[in-house]
N, C-alpha and C positions, 0 to 999 in steps of 0.2 A: 469652954464652949467654943472659943475661936478655933482651937486646934481641931476639935471634932468636926466642925463645919469644913475646915480645910481638907481633912481626910475624906469626907464625903464628896467634896468637889473634885478631889484628886481621883477617887474611884470613878466618878461619873465621866471625867475627862478621859481616863484610860478606856472605859467601856466604849465611848464614842470613837476614840481613835482606833481601837481594835476592830470595831464594827466596820470602819472604812477599809481596813486591811482585808477583811473577810470577803469583800467584793472587788478586790483590786484586779482580779483576773478577768472581770467582765469588761469588754471593750467600752470605750466612752460613748460610741455610737449606739450601744445597746440600750434598750428600754428595760433592762433587767430589773427585777422587783426590788425596790429599795427597802432597806430595813428601817422601819419607822423609829423616830427618836424615842417614843414611849414603849417600844417593843423590846423583846428579850434579845440579848447578845450572848453568843457562845464565845467566851474568851479562851483562846488557845494558850498552851503553856508559854510562860514568859522566858524560858531558857531551855537548854537541852536536857537539864536534869530534872526539871519540874514535870512530874508525870500526871498532873491533874489540870483540869480546865474548870473555869468558873462560869456559871450561868447566872446572869444578873439582868435586872430590868430597871430602867430609869422611870421613877414616878415622882412627879412634882419636882422639888429641888433636891431630892435625895436619891440614894442608890439602895435598892432593896435586893437582898440575896434571895435566890429562888430555891435554895436548899439542895440537899444531896439527892441524887437519883442513882439508881443502880446502872451499871454498865449495860445491862440487857435492855432496860427501858430506853436508855440514851441511844443505843444502836438502832432500836426499833423506830425511834423518832427520826433519826437520820435517814434510815431506809425508806420511811414513808415519804420523805421529800424527794426520793428518786423516782421519777416516772409518775408522781402524783402531784397534787397541787401543793407547791412549796409553801406559799403563804398560809394555807389552811393548816398544814402540818406544824408550821412554825408557831402560829398563834395558838393552836390547840395545846401545844406543849407548854407555852408560856403561861396560859391560863391554869393548867394543871399544877405547875410549879408554884404559881402565886397563891393558889388555894392551900398548898401545903406549908408555905412559909409564913412567918410573922409579918404583919403589915405595919409594924411599928419600927421606927428607927431610933436607936439609942442616941441621946444627945451627947454622950461622953465617949463612946467607943462603938466600934462595929466589927464583928468577927465575920470573916468571909468563909462561907460554906462551899465546898468544892464537890465536883463529881468526876468520875474517871475520864481519862482522855479519850476523845473520839478517834476511832481508827482513821489514819490519814487518807486512805482511799475513799472512805465515805465522806469525809469532810471536803475533799477536793471535788467530789461530785456535786456537792451543794454550791461550791463556788462557781460552777458552770451554769447553774440554773438561770434562765433568762425569761423575761416576760415581754410579750408584744404589746403594741399600743392598745389592744382591745382587752388586755388583762389575762390572756392565756399564758400559762407557764410551761416551760420546756426543760427537760433535764440536760440537753445539749451534749450527751455522751453517756458513758457507762456501758457495762458489758451487755445489758439487755438491748440498749439502743443500737449498738454495733451489730449485734446478732440479727436485729430486725433489718438493718441495711444489707447484711449478707443474704438473708432470706429473700429480700426484695430483688437483690442482684440475680439470684437464681430464678426467681419468678419472671424477671425481664428476659433472661436467656431463653426460656421456653416459650414465652408469649411474643415478645418483640423480635426474637430470633427468627421465628417463622415469618413474621411480617417483613423483616429485612431480607428475606430470601425470595420475595415475590418475583424479582427479575429472573432468577434462575428457573423457577417454575414456568414463568411466562415463555421464556425462550425455548424450553424443552417441549412444552405442550404444543406450541405453535408448529413445531417440526415433527411431532410424533402423534400422540393420541388425537389431537384436535387440528391436524394439519389442514383440514378442509374448511376451517372456520376463519372469519376475518379477524383482524387485530382488535377491532372495536367489540366484536362479540366475545372474544376471549377476555377482553378487558373487564367485562361485567363480572366474571368469576372473582377477580381480585378487588374490583370495586365494591361488590357486595360484602366480601370478607372484611375489607377495611371499614366499611360503613357499620357493620355489626360490631366490630371491635370497639368503636367509639360510641355508637348510638345506644347500646345496651347499658352504657354507664349511667343513663338516666335512672334506671331501676337499681343498678348495682351500687351506685354511690349512696343513696339513702339506706340501703340494706347494710352497707359497711358502717355507716354512722350509727345504726341501731343495734346491730348484732356483732360487729367486728368482722375480720377477714377470714376466719377459719373455714367456715362452710363454703364460702365463695371460692377460695383457693383450692379446696379439696375437689369440688365439682369441676372447676375450670381446668385444672391440671389433668384430671381424668379425661375430659373431652379432648384436650390437645393430644394426649397419647393415643386415644382412639382415632383421632383424625389421621395421624400418620399410618396406623395399622390398616384402616379401611381404605386409605388412598392407594395402598398397594394393589387393590383389586379394581380400581376405577379405570374405565376405558371410554366412557361416553360423556358428552357435555353435561347432561343433567346430573351425572354422578358427581362431577366436580362442583357443581352448584350446591348440591345437598351436603357433601362431605367437607370440601375445602371452605366454601363460602359460609355456609350456615353453621355447621358443627365447629369448624375451626375458628370462625369469627366469634361465636359465642364463648368458646373456651378461652380465647385470647382476652376478651373483655373481662371475664370473670377472674383472671389472674392479673392482668395488667393494671386495672383500676385500683384494687387494694394494694398492689405492690408499690405504687406511687403514693397513694394516700397515706399508707402506714408510716412512711418515713416522715411525713409532715407532722405526725403526732409527737415525735421525739426531738425534733430540731427546729429552731427558729433562726438564730443568728447564722448557723451553718447549714441551713436547709438546702440552699442551692448546691453546696458542695456535695452533701450526702445524697441528695436526690440524683445528682449527676453521676455519682459513683454507682448507685443502683441501676441507673439507665445504661451505664456502660455494658451491663450484661446483655442488653438487646443488641448492641453493636458487636459484641464478642460472638454472640450466636450468629449474627449476620456475616461474620468472617468464617467461622467454623463450618456452618451448614452448607454454604455454597461450595466450599472446597471439598467437603465430603461428597456432596452430590456430583460435582464435576468428576471426581475420581471414580465414583460408582457408576455414573452414566457412560463412561468411556467404553471403548471397544474391549478393553481388558477388564472392565468392571463387571458387576453382577446384575446390572439392569435396574429398571424401575421398581419392581415389587420389593426386592430385598433392600434397596436403598431407603425406602420409606420405613421399613421395619427396623433397620439399623438406627435411623434417626429417633424412632420411638424408644429404643434402648438407651440412647445417649441422653434423652430427655428425662428418663425415669428417675435417676438419682437426684437430678436437679429439682424435679417436682417434689420429691420427698423433703429435700432441704427447705423448699419454699413453704411447704405445709407445716414444718416443724417450727420455723423461726419467724414467719410473718405474723405479727400481732399488733393490735391497737393498744393505746395506753389509757385513753379516756373511758369512763364507764359508758354503757349503752345510753344513747340519748333518749329515745322513745320508740315505741313499737311502730312498725311501718303502717302507714295509713294511705288512703287514696290521695290525700293532700300532699304528702311528702314524696310521692313517686311520680307526680305529674309536674310538668314545667310550671314554674312560678313566675309570671310576667313581672312581678315586683322586683325581682333580682335585676332586671334590665333597666330599672329606673336609675340605677347607678351608672352614670355615663362612662365611667372608666371600665367597668365590667363589660358593658355593651361594646365599647371600642376594642377591648382585648379580644372578645369573641369574634368580632369582624376581622381583626388582624390575623388571628389563628386560622379562620376560615380561608383567607386568601393564601396564607403560606402552605396550608395543607393541600390546597389545590395543586400547588407546585411540588410539594414534597414527594408524593407518591408516584409522580411521573418518572423520574430517573430510577426510583426503587423498582418500578415495574418494567421499564423499557430500556434500561442501560445496556444489559447484555444483548438484547435484540438489536439495538443500534450498532454496537460494536461488530456484531456478525454482519450487519447490512453494509458496512464500509470495508469489509474484507479482512477484519482482524481474525486471527486464528481462533478456532472454536475453543480450544483449551484456555487460551488467554482471555477470550471474551467472558467465559464463566468466572475467571479469576478476578476480572476488573470489579465486579460487584463486591468481592471480598476486600479489594483495595478501598473501595468506596466506604464500606462499613468499618474498615480499620481507621480511616480518617474520622469517622463518626464516633469511634471510641474516645478519642481525645476531645471531640466536639461536645460530647455529653458530660465530660468531667471538667475540663478546663474552663469553659464558659461559666459553669456553676461556681467554681472557685473565684473567678473574676467578679461574678455578679454579686457575691457577698461583700465585695470591696467597693465596687463602683455603682452598684444598684442593679436590681434585677431587670427593670425595664430598659435601662441603658444598655446592658449586655444583650438583651433580646433584640433591640433595634440594630446593634452592631453586627450581630451574627446574620441577620436577614440581609444586611448590606453585602456581607461576604458571599452570600448565596447568589444574589442576582448578578454580582460582578463575575462570579465563577461561571454562571450560565452564559452570559453575553461575551465574556473575554476568552473563554476556553472551549466550552462545549459547542457553541454556535460556529466558531471558526473551524472546528474539526469536521463539521458537517458541510460547510460551504467550500472549503479548500479541496475540491475534488481532484484538482491537478497536482496537489502536493504529494510527496512521497508518503508511503504507508507509515514509515517510522515517525514522520513529523506529526501526522494525525494521531498516531498512537501516543506520542508524547503529550499532546494536548489533552487527550482523554485521561491519561494518568493524572496530570495536574488537576484537571477538573474533578476527578474522583476524590482526590485528597482535599481540595479546597471546598467543594460543595459538601462532601461528606462531613468535614469538620463543622461548617456553618449550619448545616441542617440538623446535626446532632442536638443542637440546643433547642430545636423545636419540640423534642420529646422531654428533655430534662428541665428546661427553664419555664416553659408554659405553665406547668403545674405550680411552680413556685410563684410566678406572677399572679396566678389566680388566687393562690393561698394568701397572698399579701393583701387581698381585698376583703377578707372575711375572717370570722372567728374559726378556731380550729374545729369545733364541733359542727360547723357548717361547711367544712372544707369539701367533704364528699359531695354534698348537694351542689355547691358552686361549680366544682370541677366537672361533675356529671352534666350539669345544665349547659356549660360551655361546650363540652364535646358532643353533646346531643345535636347542637346546631352545626358544629364543625363536621360531624359525621357525614352530612349531606355533601360537603366538599369532597370527602374521600370517596363517596358513592359515585359522584359524577366526574371527578377529575380524570380517573384512569380511562373510562370510555370516551371522554372528550378527546383525550390525547390520542387514543386509537383512531378516532374519526379524523383527526388532523393529519395523521399519517396517510390515511386513505385519500383524503382531499388533496394532499401534496404529491400524489402519485407514488407513494412508498417512501418518500423522503421525510426527514425528521425535523426540518427547520421550524415548522409551525409549532410542533410540540415543545421545542426548546424555547422559543419566544414566549409561549404560554407559561412555561415554568418560570422564566426570568421575570415576567410581568407580575406574576402572583407574589413573588417575594418583594418586588419593588413597591407594590401597593401595601403590603404588610408593613414595610419599613415606615411609610408615611403614617399609617394608622397607629402604630405603636408610639410614634412621637406625639401624636395628638392625644393618645390615651395618657401618657405621662403628663402632658400639659394640663389635663383636667385636674390633676392633683397638685402640681407644682406652680401652675400659672404659665403663661406663654411669653414671659419676658426673658431676661438673661438667665434666670434660674432654670429655664427649660433645658439649657445646654450645660449648665454647671452643677445643678443639684443632684445629689445621689438619690435615686429612686428606682 
């Protein structure tokens, strides 16, 4: 009897020890789903020659074997934990095996029943599964998750790539089709475009939550391709309002919103990193498209009509990839109703969410100013036309690193900490480099150009986080199935900053007699205010003592 109890205790101890090993790959800071002491444990082979694994569960003071299962059933169980609710799949399997096994424990001996070894790639995918504080589980990797990131990357190229080319369009239209219009008037074309890109997220977010991204991305990518094609025939102001602002803004929103939200369904611990990787696509588009347009707009180029048609052809294969690979993981939440497509004031009862929305509003006021007017500014201070168009590509190249690297850092130091840090970089860049390049009129052209290049890199890097980290910060405040709703509600408010920011900047140019210093100060102040609000937003969660500066959040 003594020997039997020792064997049982030994089996139980091994099960618990191996259970701890199975989650060793999950970081200590993770809230990964713990394996309950009374739950089942998949024991891996004990040596290189052992080709079987044992599924056991601890009940009371003894160890019960869960019996043999076929390799097919076992693989199906492991697969169900990938991209699905890990705890649910795990517990369901345990219950099934317990029903098949004997519930009695022999007092004299116990034979261990085994099942085929789990494929290593599937078992590793389980070791990555994590759970957030609200109980949502995430696969944190796997082929399907990485394909979603790739699809989102392509979706960001075609949507944010157009958005990051606004400066090129603004500079060209000001001197060609719309040469007789003021800066402020032309600014409304791009202001309305940016407004719709974010405002329509109020309806698109709940649609994504209820039905997934497929229909949204299909319609949105089609609208973007049509925008380029129809732009080739636009010559009058109202043409650009209808085509660029309305058609292009609607298409951008329908692709951009699900591209960002879909990544959040697959990652939690590494959400900042992979959202940033997806958003790099927007910056890459902002590098490629201005350079293509600059080459095609030139005297040796083919002019406006075919430049737009060529961009449509470039975007077509990217749109196909986005349609194929972007998908959600969670099942449909509920049908769309009037209640879930209208703003819910109850969301703003969370002070952290309200402050985050205010901070993003302030930084978006500043973000679209250089995106829209940087090329025009360079031309105004005498920079060569070819180089002026290339500067926005330099800006977006800096943004490529700014959308990926801050996300990687944010997963280590905290998303709100990283967001506050990048806003500091932006207002320092505006006041330390962009403003002097405007004020130092007597300086040589090379000195002013050097300041512009440094500003483009610094501000581009810092502002890139505004696209990649804001969705992560918002997602940290809600459950995954509410992510689309929270994100859409935030950007519905923020969209009014994008609507008014560009025309306000144009008015500041007119008020300053054609100079840009007022516009630059407006940009810097927007980011400085955002820094302060982000710090207060963090304080509502961590407290305002020493932990405000030391705690990861």
